NUSE-28153 format. One record per residue (C-alpha): residue in one letter; x, y, z. Coordinates in nm, 4 decimals, decimal comma. Layout:
firo	xx	yy	zz
A	X	Y	Z
...
***
This chain:
firo	xx	yy	zz
M	0,6302	-1,0979	-4,8430
F	0,9031	-0,9185	-4,9689
I	0,7282	-0,5744	-5,0500
R	0,5870	-0,5810	-4,6937
K	0,9342	-0,6345	-4,5632
T	1,0561	-0,3436	-4,7492
L	0,7453	-0,1405	-4,7435
L	0,8338	-0,2262	-4,2633
A	1,2154	-0,1394	-4,3497
V	1,0833	0,1961	-4,5148
M	0,8486	0,2538	-4,2269
C	1,0814	0,2249	-3,9446
A	1,3299	0,4493	-4,1436
T	1,1360	0,7407	-4,1419
T	1,0385	0,7330	-3,8075
L	1,3978	0,7922	-3,7130
T	1,3609	1,1748	-3,5528
T	1,6932	1,3399	-3,5022
V	1,7212	1,4724	-3,1263
Y	2,0757	1,4628	-3,0610
A	2,1759	1,8049	-2,8749
A	2,5184	1,8947	-2,9633
D	2,5641	2,1061	-2,6383
S	2,8359	2,0181	-2,3634
Q	2,8360	2,1402	-2,0114
Q	3,1312	2,1827	-1,7893
F	3,1035	2,0497	-1,4117
P	3,3658	2,0384	-1,1279
S	3,5357	1,7617	-0,9765
E	3,8418	1,7089	-0,7637
Q	3,9967	1,5572	-1,0287
G	3,9721	1,7944	-1,3191
S	3,6314	1,9766	-1,4884
L	3,4043	1,7146	-1,6090
T	3,2313	1,7533	-2,0201
V	2,9293	1,6126	-2,0291
T	2,7374	1,6146	-2,3739
S	2,4118	1,5290	-2,4537
I	2,3970	1,2034	-2,6693
V	1,9811	1,2124	-2,6998
K	1,6892	1,3639	-2,5107
G	1,3439	1,2631	-2,4844
L	1,3845	0,9987	-2,3406
D	1,0751	0,8466	-2,1265
H	1,1730	0,7178	-1,8226
P	1,5008	0,5499	-1,9507
W	1,6247	0,2861	-1,6863
A	1,9426	0,1469	-1,8627
V	2,2074	0,1502	-2,1915
A	2,3544	-0,1017	-2,3725
F	2,6397	-0,0319	-2,6085
L	2,6463	-0,2038	-2,9715
P	2,9649	-0,2778	-3,1435
D	3,0757	-0,1624	-3,4707
Q	2,9940	0,1679	-3,3914
Q	2,6171	0,0843	-3,3960
G	2,5067	0,3080	-3,1161
F	2,3259	0,2266	-2,7678
L	1,9887	-0,0060	-2,7369
V	1,8455	0,1985	-2,4421
T	1,4901	0,1164	-2,2623
E	1,2519	0,3239	-2,1384
R	0,9990	0,2103	-1,8371
P	0,7063	0,2425	-2,0190
G	0,7755	-0,0603	-2,2271
H	0,9900	0,0371	-2,5275
L	1,3471	-0,0535	-2,6578
R	1,5087	0,1930	-2,8392
V	1,8254	0,2420	-3,0834
V	2,0060	0,5178	-3,0473
S	2,2879	0,5703	-3,3298
P	2,6012	0,7297	-3,2635
D	2,4553	1,0726	-3,4026
G	2,1915	1,0954	-3,1707
K	1,9258	0,9527	-3,3830
L	1,6216	0,8102	-3,1796
S	1,4562	0,5002	-3,3428
A	1,1340	0,3815	-3,3239
P	1,0054	0,1260	-3,0754
L	1,1767	-0,2092	-3,1316
S	0,9222	-0,4457	-3,2462
G	0,9264	-0,7766	-3,0735
V	0,9508	-0,6645	-2,7093
P	0,7594	-0,7897	-2,4398
E	0,4719	-0,6386	-2,3032
V	0,5373	-0,4962	-1,9791
W	0,3137	-0,4131	-1,6718
A	0,3870	-0,0450	-1,6479
K	0,2836	0,0862	-1,2982
G	0,4899	0,2176	-1,0041
Q	0,8370	0,1152	-1,0243
G	0,7327	-0,1676	-1,2696
G	0,7779	-0,1761	-1,6297
L	1,0974	-0,2362	-1,8847
L	1,3756	-0,2671	-1,6839
D	1,7455	-0,3596	-1,7590
V	1,9153	-0,4595	-2,1002
V	2,2377	-0,6440	-2,1916
L	2,4051	-0,7682	-2,4460
S	2,5060	-1,1579	-2,4484
P	2,9092	-1,1972	-2,3707
D	2,9275	-1,3437	-2,7689
F	2,6805	-1,1067	-2,9141
K	2,8800	-1,1006	-3,2183
E	2,7947	-1,4217	-3,2795
D	2,4570	-1,4672	-3,1086
R	2,2837	-1,1038	-3,1260
T	2,1322	-1,1921	-2,8134
V	1,9588	-0,9017	-2,6040
Y	1,8639	-1,0162	-2,2495
L	1,5468	-0,8078	-2,0548
S	1,4756	-0,7505	-1,7438
Y	1,1149	-0,6342	-1,6695
A	0,7873	-0,6522	-1,4481
E	0,5027	-0,8596	-1,5634
G	0,1228	-0,8562	-1,4444
G	-0,0932	-1,1530	-1,3842
G	-0,0574	-1,2568	-1,0284
K	-0,3236	-1,2704	-0,7821
G	-0,5061	-0,9919	-0,6864
G	-0,3357	-0,7999	-1,0097
T	0,0232	-0,8048	-0,8394
A	0,3359	-0,8588	-1,0810
G	0,6758	-0,9717	-1,0387
T	1,0761	-0,9854	-1,2295
V	1,0508	-1,1213	-1,4966
V	1,4105	-1,2005	-1,7527
G	1,3988	-1,2806	-2,1175
R	1,5940	-1,3056	-2,4357
G	1,5874	-1,2648	-2,8229
R	1,8127	-1,2129	-3,0923
L	1,8180	-0,8727	-3,2407
A	1,7656	-0,8233	-3,6027
A	2,0606	-0,7402	-3,8113
D	1,8212	-0,4175	-3,9771
L	1,8324	-0,3391	-3,5466
S	1,4240	-0,3230	-3,6108
G	1,3558	-0,5480	-3,3339
L	1,3724	-0,8734	-3,1466
I	1,3015	-1,2193	-3,2823
D	1,2020	-1,5213	-3,0751
F	1,1826	-1,3700	-2,7852
K	1,1547	-1,5663	-2,4672
V	1,1527	-1,6019	-2,0672
I	1,4078	-1,7614	-1,8948
L	1,3577	-1,7096	-1,5401
R	1,0179	-1,5850	-1,3693
Q	0,9668	-1,4521	-1,0081
E	0,6860	-1,6305	-0,8317
P	0,5202	-1,5694	-0,6616
K	0,4370	-1,2344	-0,8056
L	0,3666	-1,0380	-0,4904
S	0,4486	-0,6134	-0,5899
T	0,1863	-0,3469	-0,6080
G	0,3969	-0,1632	-0,7811
N	0,7701	-0,1521	-0,6254
H	1,0225	-0,3273	-0,5160
F	1,1463	-0,4970	-0,9342
G	1,5201	-0,5091	-0,8307
S	1,5999	-0,5961	-1,2040
R	1,9468	-0,5740	-1,2637
L	2,1406	-0,8365	-1,4863
A	2,5385	-0,8793	-1,5055
F	2,7373	-1,1991	-1,6585
D	3,0852	-1,2919	-1,4645
Q	3,3757	-1,3711	-1,6123
D	3,2711	-1,7621	-1,6597
G	2,9583	-1,6856	-1,8600
Y	2,7034	-1,7181	-1,5467
L	2,4064	-1,4695	-1,5364
F	2,3169	-1,3006	-1,2255
V	1,9929	-1,1152	-1,1593
T	1,8781	-0,8867	-0,8940
L	1,5199	-0,9496	-0,7673
G	1,3582	-0,7051	-0,5514
E	1,1316	-0,8348	-0,2222
N	0,8426	-0,6655	-0,3949
N	0,7735	-0,4378	-0,0978
D	0,7201	-0,7672	0,1079
R	1,0095	-0,7757	0,3944
P	0,9845	-1,0794	0,5036
T	0,9830	-1,1998	0,1984
A	1,3697	-1,1587	0,1665
Q	1,4612	-1,4268	0,4209
D	1,2131	-1,7156	0,2833
L	1,4260	-1,9467	0,0437
D	1,1035	-2,0945	-0,0695
K	1,0359	-1,7448	-0,2781
L	1,2652	-1,5532	-0,5524
Q	1,1748	-1,2024	-0,3744
G	1,4792	-1,0369	-0,2102
K	1,7386	-1,2509	-0,3948
V	2,0499	-1,2862	-0,5980
V	1,9941	-1,5676	-0,8688
R	2,2245	-1,7265	-1,0765
I	2,1707	-1,9065	-1,3830
Y	2,2734	-2,0191	-1,7436
P	2,2035	-1,7911	-2,0072
D	1,9588	-1,9784	-2,1546
G	1,7839	-2,0138	-1,7768
R	1,9144	-2,3299	-1,6674
V	2,0125	-2,3534	-1,2743
P	2,3868	-2,4503	-1,2239
D	2,4506	-2,7893	-1,0036
D	2,6672	-2,5974	-0,8390
N	2,4383	-2,3545	-0,6723
P	2,4354	-2,3415	-0,2972
F	2,0708	-2,4739	-0,2362
V	2,0489	-2,6989	-0,5158
G	1,8636	-3,0331	-0,3966
Q	1,7470	-2,8925	-0,0761
P	1,3633	-2,9486	-0,0545
G	1,1467	-2,6186	-0,0362
V	1,4531	-2,4030	-0,1468
R	1,4420	-2,2481	-0,5050
P	1,7958	-2,3660	-0,6662
E	1,8349	-2,0393	-0,8879
I	1,9145	-1,8798	-0,5061
W	2,2781	-1,7263	-0,5075
S	2,2139	-1,5179	-0,1912
Y	1,9193	-1,3634	-0,0189
G	1,8319	-1,0739	0,2288
Q	1,8241	-0,8370	-0,0154
R	1,5777	-0,5257	-0,0157
N	1,5391	-0,3492	-0,3581
P	1,9071	-0,3988	-0,5649
Q	1,9332	-0,1656	-0,8697
G	2,2798	-0,1785	-0,9170
L	2,4939	-0,4988	-1,0019
A	2,8582	-0,4998	-1,1986
L	3,1071	-0,7252	-1,2313
N	3,4551	-0,6033	-1,0269
P	3,6770	-0,6901	-1,3220
W	4,0008	-0,7686	-1,1171
S	3,8569	-0,9944	-0,8431
G	3,5918	-1,1393	-1,0350
T	3,3463	-1,0804	-0,7963
I	3,0121	-1,0036	-0,8429
W	2,9015	-0,6663	-0,6533
E	2,5491	-0,5578	-0,5513
N	2,3864	-0,2097	-0,4657
E	2,0389	-0,1924	-0,3243
H	1,7916	0,0724	-0,1687
G	1,7410	0,1216	0,1946
P	1,4366	0,2317	0,3629
R	1,4489	0,5688	0,5009
G	1,8766	0,5550	0,5027
G	2,0831	0,2037	0,4892
D	2,1365	0,2552	0,1397
E	2,4299	-0,0492	0,0900
I	2,6676	-0,2127	-0,1299
N	2,7475	-0,6073	-0,1035
I	2,9843	-0,8292	-0,2317
V	2,7648	-1,1103	-0,3232
E	2,8867	-1,4087	-0,2362
R	2,7548	-1,7997	-0,2487
G	2,5154	-1,8865	-0,0292
K	2,4702	-1,5895	0,2082
N	2,2403	-1,3564	0,3922
Y	2,2875	-1,0236	0,3907
G	2,0331	-0,9507	0,6215
W	1,7164	-0,7652	0,5413
P	1,5082	-0,7157	0,7290
L	1,6286	-0,8433	0,9946
A	1,9430	-0,6184	0,9813
T	1,9238	-0,2793	0,8539
H	2,0909	0,0862	0,8779
G	1,7645	0,2304	0,8236
I	1,3790	0,2953	0,9705
N	1,0268	0,3052	0,7916
Y	0,9615	0,6166	0,5280
S	0,6941	0,6827	0,8538
L	1,0318	0,7437	1,1101
T	0,8968	0,4058	1,3020
P	1,1382	0,1106	1,3264
I	1,1338	-0,1397	1,0481
P	0,9428	-0,4395	1,2650
E	1,1746	-0,7511	1,1955
A	1,5108	-0,5414	1,2773
K	1,7194	-0,6641	1,5175
G	1,9476	-0,3830	1,5295
K	2,2331	-0,3115	1,2170
T	2,3575	-0,6317	1,2469
A	2,2188	-1,0128	1,3085
E	2,3697	-1,2858	1,3864
G	2,3806	-1,5366	1,0637
T	2,3701	-1,2253	0,8553
V	2,6418	-1,0524	0,6496
A	2,7051	-0,7303	0,7251
P	2,7128	-0,3861	0,4529
H	3,0615	-0,3625	0,2130
H	2,9392	0,0208	0,2496
V	2,6716	0,2088	0,3581
W	2,5607	0,5338	0,3589
E	2,3025	0,6436	0,6666
K	2,1329	0,9189	0,5106
S	2,0320	0,7563	0,0880
P	2,1250	0,8645	-0,1740
G	1,8733	0,6477	-0,3657
I	2,1100	0,4493	-0,5639
S	2,1046	0,2478	-0,8961
G	2,3415	0,1530	-1,1511
M	2,6867	0,0588	-1,0833
A	3,0124	0,0803	-1,2881
F	3,3537	-0,0207	-1,2508
Y	3,6393	0,2235	-1,4319
D	3,9381	-0,0129	-1,6442
S	3,9627	0,1926	-1,9073
D	4,3061	0,3686	-1,9524
R	4,1282	0,6498	-2,1041
F	4,0733	0,8532	-1,8092
K	4,3695	0,7455	-1,5156
A	4,2509	0,9188	-1,2362
W	3,9316	0,7067	-1,3031
Q	4,0890	0,3961	-1,2567
H	3,9901	0,1283	-1,0074
N	3,6703	0,3954	-0,9096
V	3,3434	0,2771	-0,8548
F	3,0723	0,5044	-0,9766
I	2,6754	0,4717	-0,9132
G	2,3809	0,6924	-1,0217
A	2,1746	0,8327	-0,7269
L	1,7811	0,9246	-0,7668
A	1,7136	1,0920	-0,4633
S	2,0100	1,3039	-0,4118
Q	2,0773	1,3372	-0,8146
E	2,3965	1,2864	-0,8460
L	2,6649	1,0546	-0,9712
I	2,8556	0,9168	-0,7048
R	3,2333	0,8381	-0,7598
L	3,3925	0,6066	-0,4627
Q	3,7672	0,5828	-0,4330
F	3,9294	0,2268	-0,3336
E	4,2060	0,0840	-0,1445
G	4,1921	-0,2799	-0,2031
D	3,8294	-0,3629	-0,1630
K	3,7947	-0,0662	0,0705
V	3,6008	0,2844	0,0521
I	3,8539	0,5262	0,1190
H	3,6739	0,8714	-0,0512
E	3,3230	0,9183	-0,1930
E	3,3159	1,2695	-0,4312
R	2,9510	1,3113	-0,5202
L	2,9202	1,4998	-0,9340
L	2,7059	1,6063	-1,1600
G	2,4435	1,7331	-0,9124
G	2,4496	2,0507	-1,1383
L	2,2200	1,8409	-1,3706
K	1,9221	1,8476	-1,1161
A	1,8755	1,4797	-1,2448
R	1,7768	1,1686	-1,1058
I	2,0747	0,9070	-1,2314
R	1,9248	0,5536	-1,2973
D	2,2068	0,4121	-1,4679
V	2,5722	0,4477	-1,5324
R	2,8161	0,2570	-1,7815
Q	3,2076	0,2731	-1,8781
G	3,1198	0,2870	-2,2709
P	3,3985	0,0580	-2,4959
D	3,5321	0,4304	-2,5610
G	3,6605	0,4913	-2,2005
F	3,3894	0,7960	-2,1532
L	3,1172	0,7229	-1,8624
Y	2,7448	0,7106	-2,0161
V	2,4605	0,7963	-1,7717
L	2,0574	0,7984	-1,7873
T	1,8443	1,0118	-1,6338
D	1,5086	0,8898	-1,5314
E	1,2546	1,1639	-1,6083
D	0,9688	1,2781	-1,8468
D	1,2452	1,4479	-2,0402
G	1,5341	1,1945	-1,9765
A	1,8441	1,1964	-2,1348
L	2,1447	1,0162	-2,2211
Y	2,4809	1,1825	-2,1793
R	2,8389	1,1206	-2,2510
V	3,1073	1,2070	-1,9285
G	3,4556	1,2483	-1,9772
L	3,7561	1,4021	-1,7634
N	3,9795	1,7235	-1,8714
Q	4,2821	1,5758	-1,7085
D	4,5848	1,8371	-1,7201
***
């Protein structure tokens, strides 16, 4: 056994490939020039990044089904073992990754991904967790804690963002699988944000617990395809962003038991330029209007609140990756109200899938491409 483990360790070490590109580019912004440094390139449609403690680097998911470690100097590991098989079709695959709030003690890693096996070959979103091996070679004892049922997706709208709140509850966004009416069906997990304990149990104070025919995991509903989710560190609230159809991307402050409208209320139309059949208009009785909305969709995805002291001009700003417009969006607030928007990094000419604030105060962005990359972004302040 010792020999087998030693051989495995040697094999993993020899498969590490140095792909660090120590190149930096300068891009303009209203607050000073931005220095964008490539940490690693050659990623296959990366979807999410998480930061390992003690300067061990990053965990990055690749949509085809690989979880990799990127070292601080840009070395890309072989795919980690113990990662579940994923349904990598359309928008499906291996999606978000977050670390347990107690990672230093429990080494637990949470993944969201698309899982097949539905009727007629359909798929749904799944969340599971496992322990990261001390040598960073794989996940141990991976177990599913949440499964979206029924599985209705033929390749679209999985949602899949994960975020912990200040009380340690895990919030998960679940897309409506491109089946619009299900976002209003409380017996299904399509088009919902759910709230669970870290082990998958349902809290007793969830809004629909004990109601017959209603899924107790549901925290809010009426969401289309939410691909951004983050904790507001100042208010303690959970913020979500989601793709509209053609127009109508939106940000919502996710509140207990609220209906966020899709498909009854939307600022968008079908890609065919026809109205959404179920829509009553931009608002509908009994639904919550978006906190912020884009009439022309930038294709928003990952979202991060900036609360570091490193770049003071960014404090209390929100950054959002944009896929369709290929930009990083900076939103400036007065209280919770958006008072200014700036579009950044258009010169990268890449779909920005995820953005996170690193423990060092820099922003880190992932580009969702065949040759995807992880970049570090800093502000040059006078």
